N, C-alpha and C positions, 0 to 999 in steps of 0.2 A: 454319458459326457457331453457334455456344452463345449462348445470350440470358439472362441473369438480372435480377433486380434489384439485385443483393446484389453490388456486384464482388468481396467475399472469397470468395461461395459459388461464381465462373468461375474464382479463382483455386488454391479448391481442385478443379474439374472439371479444369485444367490439369493440378494435379498430379496426379491420379487417370489421365489417360489416359497424363503420360509414365511413372508406375510403372506401367502395363499396356505398355508399349513396350518399356519396359526389360528387364521379364520376359519379355518375348517375346527378346529379342536371350540374354538368359543362360540360353534353351531351347535356341537354335540356331535358332530360330523365322527371324527376322528377323537381316540386319547391322544394324550401329549406324548406317551413312549411311542405310538408310534406314529407320529407327526413327529418325532426327533430320526428316528429312524430309516424314515421316506427321506427326509431330511442329509439323512449322511450316504445315501446312496449315489445323488449329485456330483459329480464329478466335473472339472472344466480343465481346460485347454486352451494353449496360442497356438499347438501344432496341430499334424495330422498324424503323427507313428500312432497313438495313444484308440483310434480310431480301428487297428490291426484286426481287431476279433468280432468287428461287429455283422452282427447281423442284416441289418438296416442304417442307413445315415439320412436324415433330413435334410437339406441345407433349406436356410432362408435369409440369403444375403440380398443385398439391392438388387433391383428387377435391371439388372445389367445382362446382357444376354454371354457377350464377352467375362463376365466375371464368373458368371456360374459354368460357364465352359473352364476356367482354369480350376477350379475350386473341385468339381467331377475330375477332371484331371488329374490333380493332385490327390483325391481317396482314391481313384482309383489305379493310382501308384504304390499303396500302403494296406488297401481292402484285400479278402478273397474275391476271389472269381464270383461267386456265391451271394457275396455283397448284394443287397436292392439300394441304388443309389436314387433316392426321392426327391422331388424337387417344390417347395412349396409357392411358384411361381402363380400370381395371378391374371398372367398372360399373355408369358412367351409361349413360345412354341417348346414339346418336351425332343420332339422328332430333330428340330436344329440345336439341342443343346447336348443330344447325344450325338449328333454325325460324326463327332472325333474320337470318340470313346473305342479302344481296340473291343468294349464286350454294350456296344446299346442297347441290347435287349432287357438290358435290368433297370434303365431309368424309366419312372415313372412319375406321374404328378400326385402330389398329397396334396391340392389348395382349401386349406382352413377356413374360416369365417370368422368374422371380428363383430363383439365379443367371444371370444374361441371358447368361454363357459357358459353363454346362451344361444348360441347356434352352432348347430350339433352337425350339420352336413359338412364332410367333406366329397370333394370332387377327385373319383379318381381317374386320372388321363391317361389313357394310352398312345404313345406315342407310334408314328409306323413299326418302329421295328422292338417294342415291348413286348417281352415275352410273358403267358399267362402266368407263369412264376412269380412276378416281379407283381402283375396285376393279382394272385391272391392272396401275395405277401402284405401289400397295400390293404388288402379289404380286413386281412386277418387284425392287422394292427388295429386300423379305424376302427374296429369293433372292439378290440380291446380298451380303447381310451374311449369306449362308450357316446360313439360319434354314427353318422350315419354316412356311410360311405355310397355313394352314386360314379356308378362307371361311366367317361365321356369319353369321346373321341379328341384327337389333338388336335383343337382349332382356336382360331386368336381369343382369349377372353372366356373359352369353354363355355359356360351356358348362363349362371347371374350375374357374371360382372356384364359380359356381353348387354340382358336384355336390361341392366340396370344402368348403364353406360348410355341404352338409345332412351332409354326413359329421361336419363339425365340432361341428352340431350337438348330433350324438350324442354325443361327446365329454362334449361341456359337461352336458348332462343327466347323465350318467354321475355327472363330478365332483361334482353337486349334491344326488347323490343318498347318496352317501359315500365311493364308488370315489377312487383312489389315483390322481395324474397317472401312476404309476408302473405300475396295474395297467390307465387305456387305452390308455398309449402299447405295451404288451406285447400288448395285444388286437390293436391292432390294423397294428404292426408284424409279426402272422402273414400281411397281406397282400403283405409281400416289397418293403415302400415304404422305401427309402432313407434315411426318417427320419420321427422318431415325431410325432406330433400337438405336442405342445407344443414338439420345436425346429421345425417348420415356421411356429408358431402366431409365436415370435421372430423369425423369418428373414422372413415377410411384415411382420411386426410388428401388434399388438393392434389400434391406432390404423384401420388399411387395413380387419384383417379383421372389423370393428364397421361399418366405413361399407357396406360390401361385406352385409354381415348389417343394418342398418335399409334398404337399398335394398332385397334381396330381401323381407324382411317388407313393407315397403311395399306388394310387387307379389304375394308369394302367403303372406300371412301365415299363414294355417294350417300350411303345411308350413315357415316361418322364424321360429319363436317369437323373440323377444327374449330376451337372457341379459343377466341385472344381473352373470356372474359378465366376461362378458365385454367388459363395463363399463368395470368395477374395472380390469381389466387394462388397459383404454386409458388409463386415469387414471393408469395407473399404480401400483395397488396391488394384490398376489397376494391377492387375498380370492374367496372363493371362495362364492357363495351357499347359504347351507344350505337344501335340501328336505326331500321325504320322503325317511329316510335308508333307502334299501332296496338295497343295494350291490348290483352284477349281478356275474356270474362274468364270466371273460371271453371264453369263449365267446357267452354271449349280446348283451356290448358288439359283438362283432363281427358276430353277424348282424344283431344291431338295424342297425349299419351300412351292412352289405350289404343287407339291404331299403330302405334309407334309400335310398341310391347308385340300385338301381333302379328305386323310385319314379320318381327325378329324373329319370332318363333315360328312362324313359317319358315324363316330360312335355317333354321338351327334344326329342322324335322326335313328337311331336304337336303342337306347336307352330313345328315346320319350322324350329329354329333351327339344327339341320344336317339333313342329309336320310337318312343312313343310319345305324346303329349303329356300322359302323366309323369314323366321322371323332369318333364317342367316346372308343372303344379310344384313334385315333391321337390324339387333343388331351390324354389324362389321362396316356397313355404319355410322348408329345414336352412337356408345360408340365405334370405334378407331378410323374414320374420313376417310374408304376404300371410292375412290372416287364414285361418283354416274354414271360418264361413264363409268364407267366397266358395269353397268347393274346389280351391284350385283357382288360378287365372285362366286357365285356358275355357274353363265350365263357366267361369264370368263374362269371358269376351262370347262367349256364345249366347249364353243369358243376352247380355247387353246387346246382340245382333250386329256387332263390330264386327265377327268372325265371318257371319253370312253378306256385305256388303262387302266385306275387302274379295269374297269368291266370289263374286260379279262380273 
């Protein structure tokens, strides 16, 4: 069951699903009969009553806390107490989202990554009141979807987006100091990432990236300064806010980015967002396409001597 406020949006969703199934038939993954059967299972609605017998409902509305609270309140009025309410939020607090519900223990985060067909990570986010049943249900669903669930605690932007936003802040600062987009892209691509920062920003969407940055700035203003350049991008204007014009060399850009990533990973581990550095490595490989050959970003930071320098 798929719900939206707009019937045209639902028509587009059905069309996308049918096109995806047709592509799988063309690749020989599915027979036509199976594709037609799977397409027939898709139901759509502009209401909420149709969710009454669901075991789990996943919301993916705009990244506005009050809107998500409203959706969950509407769902709680029709679903059974045992139904898990999951959210695909990229940065908002699961705890805050569930605070006004009668059963906050059933709210859990399930943060998927774009492109979903290529990046297998799902951050399963445990809110302060999320119970083990909700977490277990989210893990089971993620596994059935052939994705890799990673349990993380409820913290702004969780693991992947928090780390990538720290990286993005370095790139934006370099642009504002006079570096070109090509220079910053080439510097970061030395890490072996599958796409340049400018391409990643367009794929994620500047508005989403700005929302994540604003959420992180509110929680950690010293480490996540606001960016007028990103705000301009989010408004559809390709304007770079000019700062002190002192461009960095590509080695300096990469070094600054790695130091920022190392620092943020240190904070993630100190806060207990995940219990081990290997969890961060897994998250960035499966959720952001960091290359396997680095041995994990934390191992690369150690081999580059950055972790040791920061520990002094």
